[in-house]
Each structure stands twice: as C-alpha cells, then as structure tokens.
N, C-alpha and C positions, 0 to 999 in steps of 0.2 A: 599236358602238365599245367598246373596252376601254382603260382607262388604261394597263395594262401587261400584256404577255404574256411567257411564259418559253419558253426553248429549252434542253433538256438535251443535252449532247454526250456520246454513249456509244460512238462509233465506233472508238476506238483498239484495237489488238491487246493492249496491256498486256504487252509482251514481257518487261519486267523482273519480272513475276510468274511467269515460267516456265510450267510445265504447268498451273497453275491457270486460265489463260486459253486453254488449247489448244482447248477446244470451247465456250467461252462468253465473252460480253463481260464486261469487268472489273466493271461495276456489278452483275452477277448473282452475284458471289462472296459467300459466306457471311461473316457477322460476328456474333460474340457468341452463337453457338449458333442462335438463331431468326431472326436478321435477314439481309437482303442489303444490300450497300453502297448500292444505289439507294433503300432505305427512308428514309435520312436526308434526301436531297434532296426526295423526294416529300412527306415529312411536313412539312418546312419550308415547302413551297409551300402545303400544305393549311392550316397554321396561319396563314400570311400572307394567306390568302384570294385567292391568285392562281389563277384557275380556267381558264386556258388554258395548256397545256403541250405543246409539240412535242418529241418525243424523236427526235433525229437519230441513226440507227443506220447501221452498215456491217458491222462484223465480228461474225460468229456471234451474230446478234440473237435467235434463236428462243427460247432458254430465258428470256431477259429479257422478251421480248414475252409469252410464256405466263404468266410470273410476274405481270407488271403487269396484264395483261388490259385491262379498261376503266377501271381506276383506282379501283374502288369501295372497295378496302381502305384507301385514303388519302383517301376522300371527294372524289375528283376525277373522278367519273363524271357530268359535266355534259352536258346536251343542247347548249347553246350554248357550246361550248368543250371543256373536259376534256382527256383524254389523246389525243394523235394521234401515231402513229408515222410518221416521215418517213424513207423508205428510198431508197437509190440507185435511179436510174431510167435508162431508155434515152433518149439524146438524140443526134440526128444520127448514128445507127448505132453509137454507143459508149455504154457505161455510164458515167455521170458519177460517178467515184470521187472521194472527198474528198481534197484535197491539203493540208488544214490546217484548223484550227478555224474560221478566218474563211471559208474556201471552203465549209465545210460549211453555215454559216449562209446564205451567199450563194445556194447551190443552192436553198434553200427560202424565199427572200424573198417569194415569192407568199403563203406561209402567213402571214408577218408582215403583209403589206399587206391581207390579207383581213379582219383584225380592226381595222385603222385605229387601232392603239394609239399612245399618246404615247411609251411607253418599251418597250424590249426588255431583258429580263433573261436573260443568258447564264450557264449553270450547268454545272459538271462533275457527273457522276453517281456519283463514286466517292470522295467525301470523307466523313470522319466529323466531324460538328459539328451544332449546333443554332443556327439563326439566324432571327430575325423579319425578313424582307426589307423589311417596311414601314418599319422604322427606317432602313434604307439609302436607301430611296426618299425619306423625309422629309428626310434629310441632303442628298440631291441637290437636292431642290426648294428648300430653304432657301439653299443655296449657288448655285443656278441654274447648276450645272455641266452640261456637255454629255455627259460620261461620268463614271461613278463606278466605282472599282475597290475591292472589298473587300480589305483588307490585314490582316496580323497580324504580330506580332513573334515570331521564333523564335531560340533561342539554341543550337541544336545544329549539328552539322557538316554537315547537309544543306542549308544555305542555298543552296549552289551549284546545287541542283536546281530552284530557283524563279526567277521574275522578281523582281528586287530593285528597290525603289522608293526614291527620294529625294523629299522634300516640302519646301515652304516653311512659314512660320509659320501660314498659313491652311489647311494640309493639301492644297494643290494640288500635283500631281505635277510635278516639274521634270526628273526623269530616271528612265528605266526601262531596266533591263538584264536581258535574258533569259538566265538560267543563267550568270552570270559566273564566271570562274575565281577572281577576287579580289573578293568582294562588298564594297561600300562602306557597306552598311547591313544591319541585321537586320530591316528592314521588307520583307515579301515579299507578292506578289500571291497571293490565294487562288484565282485563276482564275474569280472571280465578277465579272461586269461588268453595269452598267446603262447603256444608251445611249439618248439621245434618238433616236427612230426615224429622223428625217431625217439626223442626223449619221452614224448607222450606214450608211444607204443611200449617202450621199456617199462614205464611206471604202471601202465594199465595191465600189462601181461606179466608182471613179476610174480614170484612165488607167493608173496603175501597178497591177499585179496584187499585191494584198495578201492573202496566203494564211492567215496565222496571227495570232491576236490578240497573243500575246506577242512574237513575232519581228518582225512587220510593222506591224500595225494601230495598236497603242498608240504605238510609236516615231514612226510617221508622224503620228499625231494630235498628239503633242508638237511635232513639227517645224512643224505648221500652226498652232500656238498655240491649239489647241482646249482648252477648260477641262476638266481632268481632276481630279476630287476623289478623294482617298484616304479611304475609310471604314474606320477602324481597328476591327477586331473583337477583343474582349477575351476571348472564351470559348475553350473547348477546340476545337481543330481539328487534323486530320491528313489529309494527302494520302497515302493508303496505296498508292502506286504501286510500291513495292518489297516484296520478301519481308520484309525487316527492319522496315520501317515498319508493315506489316500485323500482324506479330507484336507489335511494340511497342504498337500500339493495343489489341490483345487483353490484353496484360499490364497496361496502364493500366486497362482495364475491370475486371480481376480485383482489382487492388490498391486501387482507389478505390471505396469502397462507394457513393458518390454519383455515379458516373460518368455524366454526361449525364442524370441522373435516370431511367435505364432501369428502375429498380425502383419508379418512381412513375407514377401515372396522371395526375399534375398537371404543370404547367409544360412545355407543349409535348411531349407524349409522342410517341415514335417508333412509328409504325404499321408493321405488316407483314402479309403475307398468311398466314392460318392454313392449315396443312396438315391439320388435323383428325386428328392422330395420337393414339395412346394415350399416357398419361403415361409418363415414364421409370420404371424400376424398379431398385432397388439390392438385389441378392440377398445371401444370408447371408454370402458371402465378400467382398462388395463393401465398399469404403471410399471416401468422397468427402470431400475437404477443400479449402476455399477455391477452389471451381470452379463453373463454369456448365455445367449439363447440360440439353440440349434434350429435347423430347418424343421418344418412341419408342425411347429408349436402354435397353440392358440392361447393367448394371454388375455384374460379378462379380469384378473385380480392383480395384486401387487407382488412383484418379484424384486427383492432387495439383496444385493451383495451375494448372489447365488449363481451356480452353474446349472443350466437346464439342458438336458439332452433332447434328442429329436422326438417329435410327436407327443409332446406333453400338453395336457389340457388343464390350464389354470383357470378355475371358474370364478364368478363374480364374488367380490367382497372377501376373497381369500387372501392370505398373506404368507409368503414364503421368504424367509430371511436367513442369511448365513447358511444356506443349504446347498447340497449337491443332489440334483434330481436326475435319476436315470430315465431312460427312454420309456415311452408309452405309459407314463404315470398320469393319473387323473387326480387333481386337487379339487375336492368338493367345495361348494359354496360355503362361505363364512369359516373355512378352515384356517388354522393358524399353526404354522410349523416353523421352529427356529432351531438352528444348529443340529442338522441331521443329514444323513445320507438316506434318500428314499429309493429303495431298490426298484429295479425294472418291473414295470407292469402293475405296481401297487395302486389300489384305488383308495385314496384318502376320503373318508366319509364327510358328508356335510356336517358343519359345526364341530369338527374334530380339532383338538388342541394338543400340541406337543412342543413345549418350550423347554429347552435343555441348557444346562450350564456347560456340559461337555458333549462332544459329538456322539450321537447314537445312530445305529442303523435301523431304519424302519422297514419292516417286511410285512407281507400279508398275514404272517403268523403272529407277529408280536405287536400289532397295531395297538391293542388295548393294554399292553404292558408298559408301553412308553408314552401313551397319550390317552385321552378320554374325550367323550362327547360333551360339549358345553352348550348351555342355552343362552 
C-alpha cells in the first residue's frame, strides 16, 4: 500500500507551441539550455518522496520516454513503484484515445487501484515551478478535504487561459470557472490536484461522463457539495503553454540571478539527464553577455541576453540578442536575430536578419517569412 501515488498527464499536442511540438510531446521541450520541461515535475516528486509515478502518454511520446528512461536521473527508479509509462491501448477493437484529462486518468484506474493508495496526485508535465507536494498533502489532511487544488494568483492578461477559483474564508472553493472571458478573480488553478482515491473513483465512474478535470469534474464536485480546498502556492510558477509564455519564462531565468535556485545545489535542486557532452567553447571572436550557454556549443559570434541549448554553433560576426535557441541550431556568419525562439535543428543562413518587436518562433519552414537575407 502507498499513501499517495502520482500521475503526470503529458498527452496533449500542445498546438499553441507550433512546430516545437510537431515531433515531440510538450514536456520534452528544452528549457534553460540544459533542462526539459518534465524535469521540474519529476524533481518535485523526487524531493517530495513520492515514489510511484504513472506517466500518461498519447502524442509523440518516444523522445520523452527515451529521455526519462527508468527515472534514475531523478532518483525515481524504484523496484516497488517508480516510473511507469501508461500508453493508449486496444480495447474492444478500438484504440482507447484520451478524450480529456479526466478520461486519461480513468483509462488507467487499474494502475491506481494496484497500489491501494489513499490519495492520487494529478500533475501536468509542462509547468515551471518548485513545490514540495508534502505541504499540500498536509494542508489537505488538516482540512480533511476530499479534493485539494493547487492555486496561485496572477496579475497578467493571461488569466483567461486558466481555471479561475473563488474561495470562502476557510479557502474552500465555492466557484470554479474554466477559462472564463471575464474572470472574477485572479486566483487560478495550477492544474495540480490531490483527490481522495474513493472520491476520484466516484466522480470518474459516475453515470454522467466527466471527461476533463477543469471543465467537468471540478464543477461537478462543487455541485455535489464535495469539500474542495484551495492550496495557495506563493512561489514562482508558469504554465508555458504558449510561445510567448515559454519565451517570458526564459527571460525571467536570465533576468533573475536566483531564478528557482537553478544555480544552487541546495533547496530542492532541479535534476536532469546528463548528455555527457563536451563543455561549450567561446572562440577568439566570440562574446557572451548575460546569457546561458549549454554544453557542446561553439560560440564565435555575439550572444547577448539569450538562452542557448546544447550543441549550437554560433558563427563569426553573427549576433543573437534576446533569444531562446534550441539544440543543434547553426547561426550562419553575419546573421542577426533578435527576440525569437529558434526551433531545434534550424540552420540560420549567412547574412540572415530577423529583428522583432514581439517574440516569434523561427523554424526551417518560416525562415523567410519572419526574416530575410541582407547584404
């Protein structure tokens, strides 16, 4: 028996991230040079000593599965538990595709039942934050709530992208609105839920088909007067579900020297899988300022206020400024790119220029839509 087990939902296409998710699941996307988005959730589980994790996959899971392996890089390679990949399967002559976040969990309820746990922790795999889930569990036990939702307050224009929460004086949720046009509160759901297992089972297997946590299950639980606690999280958190939010999170990392303690081995460090690459090198014509450079890079141009992932080649007289550069990119001689995310493997031509007022995603397909060759 386990007190609590976790399930990470990584099945969505992440269409708002464009070609970044064309061949990979969103949690496999690079962040901060050396990390992947999934590293944050797996590291949080490791630090919280939650040793059973079912990873529910559907869309382009291969790269993510290869990266995670048996979970050893996050100290989650347990014999009795550890990482288990839960993939779509054939049922009654049809593949059981996921119709929503709740339906994805329902598909694999046998996995939950196998561990006879008291609680089930439901997690997204593509958010940037550090959290000790034990504090959330403790708050739930003290309040004796049936469901607890991690929440946080945001003050930017993206409130409408999230589930908006209203609470009473005891922090019990009285109203939940999924992605409202006119938000009534700045308290939003982080998409992190803890359910008492029996309550989750009752909701998922009710006569009414409840497919999604935000749209269906939580509103239905409120209608049934099930006790739902809001656990307000005070730290840094970003759902990087859009090109702009992913870019903004990278700029936060560069501008904040203490960002999530990524430069410290103390205070819940974020683990990742080492690629065992050679160190980066800055050649005689290279200049780097206020930037993050991952292993395996060769810098012979200027990199200013940017994040550069592994094995990037920045050639002579080129300039990269206010950019997020993914792995295996080549920046040609005399190229000049500002305020962009450059997708993995893109070859920026010699004399190319793309200077932008707002962040753009540069791919091999749209190179000449967002930039041009200059002489």
